[in-house]
Every structure is written in structure tokens, then in C-alpha cells.
C-alpha positions in Angstrom: -8.7 24.4 -0.5 -10.0 23.2 -3.9 -12.2 20.1 -4.0 -11.1 17.2 -6.2 -13.2 16.6 -9.3 -11.9 13.1 -9.7 -10.5 10.4 -7.5 -8.4 7.4 -8.4 -6.3 4.6 -7.1 -2.7 5.7 -7.5 -0.7 6.1 -4.4 2.9 6.8 -3.2 3.9 6.7 0.4 7.0 6.6 2.6 7.2 6.1 6.4 9.6 5.0 9.1 9.2 1.5 10.3 11.7 2.1 13.1 14.7 4.4 13.7 16.8 2.6 11.0 14.3 1.5 8.3 12.3 3.6 5.9 9.5 2.0 3.8 8.8 3.2 0.2 5.6 2.3 -1.5 4.3 2.9 -5.1 1.1 1.4 -6.1 -1.9 1.5 -8.5 -5.3 0.1 -7.9 -7.2 -1.4 -10.8 -10.2 0.6 -12.0 -11.1 4.2 -11.5 -13.2 6.5 -9.4 -14.6 5.9 -5.9 -14.2 2.1 -5.8 -10.5 2.4 -6.7 -10.0 5.2 -4.2 -11.7 3.1 -1.4 -9.5 0.0 -2.2 -6.5 2.3 -2.2 -7.2 3.5 1.3 -7.6 -0.1 2.5 -4.5 -1.3 0.7 -2.4 1.7 2.0 -3.5 1.0 5.6 -2.9 -2.7 5.3 0.6 -2.1 3.8 1.6 0.3 6.5 0.3 -1.8 9.4 2.1 -5.0 8.0 5.3 -3.2 7.3 5.5 -1.7 10.8 5.5 -5.2 12.3 9.1 -5.7 10.9 8.2 -8.3 8.3 10.3 -8.6 5.1 8.8 -6.9 2.0 7.9 -10.4 0.6 6.0 -11.3 3.8 4.3 -7.9 3.9 3.0 -8.3 0.4 1.9 -11.8 0.9 0.0 -10.9 4.1 -1.6 -7.8 2.4 -2.5 -9.9 -0.7 -4.2 -12.5 1.4 -6.3 -9.8 3.1 -7.3 -8.0 -0.1 -8.4 -11.3 -1.7 -10.9 -12.0 1.1 -14.4 -11.2 -0.1 -13.2 -9.4 -3.2 -16.2 -10.0 -5.4 -15.4 -7.1 -7.7 -12.0 -8.8 -8.4 -10.1 -5.5 -8.1 -6.4 -5.7 -7.5 -3.4 -3.6 -6.5 0.0 -3.5 -8.3 2.6 -2.6 -5.7 6.3 -1.9 -5.4 7.5 -2.0 -1.8 11.1 -1.3 -0.7 12.6 -1.1 2.7 15.7 1.1 3.1 18.1 0.4 5.9 19.3 3.9 6.7 22.5 2.9 8.7 23.8 0.7 5.8 22.9 3.2 3.1 
């Protein structure tokens, strides 16, 4: 294993919501370094938790946005694309 020399806030993820729905996420956190990486971990966790409740992509992003805005004195933000693929429908 090689240690990372830099960290940042870009992330890409996919996960099953249920047996028929696959969530795809691409996102970028404002800023660089450790603060961006920490916000990325929080955003990634919030996105996955909200999506696994079965909400629509719009509702997931609204819920996560509300949570990320709470006590955000650094005024950092996340730009996100979220898609939910219905496997049976193609």
C-alpha cells in the first residue's frame, strides 16, 4: 500500500438501493485538502443513507442539502449528480 500525498473532495459511487434499483453518484466538494475530504465523507454517507430509504433523486438531494447547510460556517458546498437506475426496466 502506498500512502496518498494529497486528498480531495471528488467522489464517484454506486450502490444497490434494493434488488431492482441501482444508485449512481458523481460529486465534487468545493475546496481542496483535508476539509474537502472530510465534507466528502459526510456527503457520501448522507447521500447513501437518504437514497436507501427509497426517496426520489430530487427528495434525496433536498434532504442532503438541508443537512449539509446546517452549521456550515465555512460555506463549503457539494456539486452532485445522482441517478437511480431501475434494473428491470432497463
